[in-house]
N, CA, C and O atoms as a GROMACS GRO file, in nm:
protein
  188
    1MET      N    1   9.147  12.815   8.014
    1MET     CA    2   9.060  12.700   8.028
    1MET      C    3   9.145  12.578   8.066
    1MET      O    4   9.246  12.550   8.001
    2MET      N    5   9.104  12.507   8.167
    2MET     CA    6   9.172  12.387   8.215
    2MET      C    7   9.317  12.414   8.254
    2MET      O    8   9.396  12.320   8.262
    3GLY      N    9   9.354  12.537   8.279
    3GLY     CA   10   9.488  12.570   8.325
    3GLY      C   11   9.597  12.552   8.221
    3GLY      O   12   9.713  12.534   8.258
    4ILE      N   13   9.563  12.557   8.091
    4ILE     CA   14   9.661  12.539   7.985
    4ILE      C   15   9.680  12.672   7.912
    4ILE      O   16   9.583  12.740   7.879
    5ASN      N   17   9.805  12.706   7.890
    5ASN     CA   18   9.836  12.828   7.817
    5ASN      C   19   9.779  12.819   7.675
    5ASN      O   20   9.780  12.712   7.614
    6GLU      N   21   9.728  12.932   7.623
    6GLU     CA   22   9.662  12.932   7.492
    6GLU      C   23   9.759  12.895   7.380
    6GLU      O   24   9.721  12.824   7.287
    7GLU      N   25   9.883  12.942   7.389
    7GLU     CA   26   9.981  12.909   7.285
    7GLU      C   27  10.014  12.760   7.287
    7GLU      O   28  10.026  12.698   7.181
    8LYS      N   29  10.029  12.704   7.406
    8LYS     CA   30  10.058  12.560   7.416
    8LYS      C   31   9.941  12.477   7.365
    8LYS      O   32   9.962  12.375   7.300
    9ALA      N   33   9.819  12.519   7.395
    9ALA     CA   34   9.702  12.446   7.348
    9ALA      C   35   9.694  12.449   7.196
    9ALA      O   36   9.663  12.347   7.133
   10PHE      N   37   9.721  12.566   7.136
   10PHE     CA   38   9.718  12.577   6.991
   10PHE      C   39   9.826  12.491   6.928
   10PHE      O   40   9.802  12.424   6.828
   11LEU      N   41   9.945  12.492   6.986
   11LEU     CA   42  10.055  12.410   6.934
   11LEU      C   43  10.022  12.261   6.944
   11LEU      O   44  10.049  12.186   6.851
   12PHE      N   45   9.964  12.220   7.056
   12PHE     CA   46   9.928  12.079   7.075
   12PHE      C   47   9.822  12.036   6.973
   12PHE      O   48   9.836  11.930   6.912
   13SER      N   49   9.718  12.117   6.956
   13SER     CA   50   9.612  12.080   6.862
   13SER      C   51   9.663  12.080   6.719
   13SER      O   52   9.623  11.996   6.639
   14SER      N   53   9.751  12.173   6.687
   14SER     CA   54   9.810  12.174   6.553
   14SER      C   55   9.895  12.050   6.530
   14SER      O   56   9.895  11.994   6.420
   15SER      N   57   9.967  12.008   6.632
   15SER     CA   58  10.050  11.888   6.620
   15SER      C   59   9.964  11.764   6.599
   15SER      O   60   9.997  11.679   6.517
   16ILE      N   61   9.855  11.754   6.673
   16ILE     CA   62   9.765  11.639   6.658
   16ILE      C   63   9.706  11.636   6.517
   16ILE      O   64   9.702  11.530   6.455
   17LEU      N   65   9.662  11.751   6.467
   17LEU     CA   66   9.607  11.756   6.331
   17LEU      C   67   9.712  11.722   6.226
   17LEU      O   68   9.682  11.657   6.127
   18THR      N   69   9.836  11.767   6.248
   18THR     CA   70   9.943  11.737   6.153
   18THR      C   71   9.971  11.588   6.148
   18THR      O   72   9.987  11.532   6.039
   19VAL      N   73   9.978  11.524   6.262
   19VAL     CA   74  10.002  11.380   6.266
   19VAL      C   75   9.888  11.306   6.198
   19VAL      O   76   9.911  11.210   6.124
   20ALA      N   77   9.765  11.349   6.220
   20ALA     CA   78   9.650  11.284   6.158
   20ALA      C   79   9.654  11.299   6.006
   20ALA      O   80   9.628  11.203   5.933
   21MET      N   81   9.687  11.418   5.957
   21MET     CA   82   9.692  11.441   5.812
   21MET      C   83   9.806  11.362   5.748
   21MET      O   84   9.788  11.305   5.640
   22VAL      N   85   9.922  11.358   5.812
   22VAL     CA   86  10.035  11.282   5.758
   22VAL      C   87  10.002  11.134   5.754
   22VAL      O   88  10.038  11.065   5.658
   23SER      N   89   9.933  11.083   5.856
   23SER     CA   90   9.893  10.942   5.857
   23SER      C   91   9.795  10.913   5.744
   23SER      O   92   9.806  10.810   5.678
   24LEU      N   93   9.700  11.003   5.722
   24LEU     CA   94   9.603  10.983   5.615
   24LEU      C   95   9.670  10.982   5.478
   24LEU      O   96   9.641  10.895   5.396
   25VAL      N   97   9.759  11.076   5.454
   25VAL     CA   98   9.830  11.081   5.326
   25VAL      C   99   9.919  10.958   5.310
   25VAL      O  100   9.932  10.905   5.199
   26GLY      N  101   9.979  10.912   5.417
   26GLY     CA  102  10.061  10.791   5.410
   26GLY      C  103   9.980  10.669   5.374
   26GLY      O  104  10.024  10.586   5.293
   27MET      N  105   9.860  10.656   5.432
   27MET     CA  106   9.775  10.542   5.398
   27MET      C  107   9.730  10.550   5.252
   27MET      O  108   9.722  10.448   5.184
   28LEU      N  109   9.700  10.670   5.204
   28LEU     CA  110   9.664  10.684   5.063
   28LEU      C  111   9.780  10.646   4.972
   28LEU      O  112   9.759  10.581   4.869
   29ALA      N  113   9.900  10.685   5.008
   29ALA     CA  114  10.017  10.651   4.926
   29ALA      C  115  10.040  10.500   4.924
   29ALA      O  116  10.071  10.445   4.819
   30VAL      N  117  10.025  10.434   5.037
   30VAL     CA  118  10.041  10.289   5.042
   30VAL      C  119   9.935  10.221   4.957
   30VAL      O  120   9.963  10.123   4.888
   31THR      N  121   9.812  10.273   4.960
   31THR     CA  122   9.705  10.218   4.877
   31THR      C  123   9.738  10.232   4.729
   31THR      O  124   9.717  10.138   4.652
   32VAL      N  125   9.788  10.347   4.689
   32VAL     CA  126   9.825  10.369   4.549
   32VAL      C  127   9.937  10.274   4.507
   32VAL      O  128   9.935  10.219   4.397
   33ILE      N  129  10.034  10.256   4.595
   33ILE     CA  130  10.147  10.166   4.564
   33ILE      C  131  10.096  10.022   4.549
   33ILE      O  132  10.136   9.952   4.456
   34PHE      N  133  10.008   9.978   4.641
   34PHE     CA  134   9.954   9.842   4.631
   34PHE      C  135   9.873   9.823   4.504
   34PHE      O  136   9.888   9.722   4.435
   35TRP      N  137   9.787   9.920   4.472
   35TRP     CA  138   9.704   9.908   4.352
   35TRP      C  139   9.791   9.912   4.227
   35TRP      O  140   9.762   9.843   4.129
   36GLY      N  141   9.896   9.992   4.229
   36GLY     CA  142   9.984  10.000   4.114
   36GLY      C  143  10.064   9.873   4.092
   36GLY      O  144  10.101   9.842   3.978
   37SER      N  145  10.090   9.799   4.198
   37SER     CA  146  10.167   9.675   4.185
   37SER      C  147  10.078   9.555   4.156
   37SER      O  148  10.128   9.442   4.148
   38GLY      N  149   9.949   9.576   4.140
   38GLY     CA  150   9.860   9.468   4.103
   38GLY      C  151   9.777   9.410   4.216
   38GLY      O  152   9.696   9.321   4.192
   39ILE      N  153   9.795   9.458   4.335
   39ILE     CA  154   9.714   9.411   4.448
   39ILE      C  155   9.592   9.500   4.456
   39ILE      O  156   9.597   9.609   4.514
   40ALA      N  157   9.482   9.455   4.399
   40ALA     CA  158   9.360   9.534   4.395
   40ALA      C  159   9.243   9.448   4.445
   40ALA      O  160   9.249   9.325   4.438
   41PRO      N  161   9.139   9.512   4.494
   41PRO     CA  162   9.023   9.434   4.539
   41PRO      C  163   8.953   9.368   4.421
   41PRO      O  164   8.948   9.422   4.311
   42VAL      N  165   8.898   9.250   4.447
   42VAL     CA  166   8.824   9.176   4.346
   42VAL      C  167   8.679   9.173   4.390
   42VAL      O  168   8.647   9.125   4.499
   43PHE      N  169   8.591   9.224   4.306
   43PHE     CA  170   8.449   9.230   4.337
   43PHE      C  171   8.377   9.114   4.270
   43PHE      O  172   8.380   9.101   4.147
   44ASN      N  173   8.313   9.030   4.350
   44ASN     CA  174   8.240   8.916   4.298
   44ASN      C  175   8.090   8.944   4.310
   44ASN      O  176   8.045   8.997   4.412
   45THR      N  177   8.015   8.908   4.208
   45THR     CA  178   7.869   8.922   4.215
   45THR      C  179   7.810   8.790   4.258
   45THR      O  180   7.845   8.684   4.205
   46ALA      N  181   7.722   8.796   4.356
   46ALA     CA  182   7.659   8.675   4.407
   46ALA      C  183   7.549   8.632   4.311
   46ALA      O  184   7.468   8.714   4.267
   47GLY      N  185   7.547   8.505   4.281
   47GLY     CA  186   7.439   8.454   4.200
   47GLY      C  187   7.485   8.393   4.080
   47GLY      O  188   7.405   8.345   4.000
   0.00000   0.00000   0.00000
């Protein structure tokens, strides 16, 4: 399909998914670090 070798296509898609998962876990880790250091969202009630 589209002139791409099946092994190369699988490797490319696996690489894209790996980068996406690593980025997601990294953002979660940064969030945990920020919340642990006291930087947390403040929820205000209107009224």
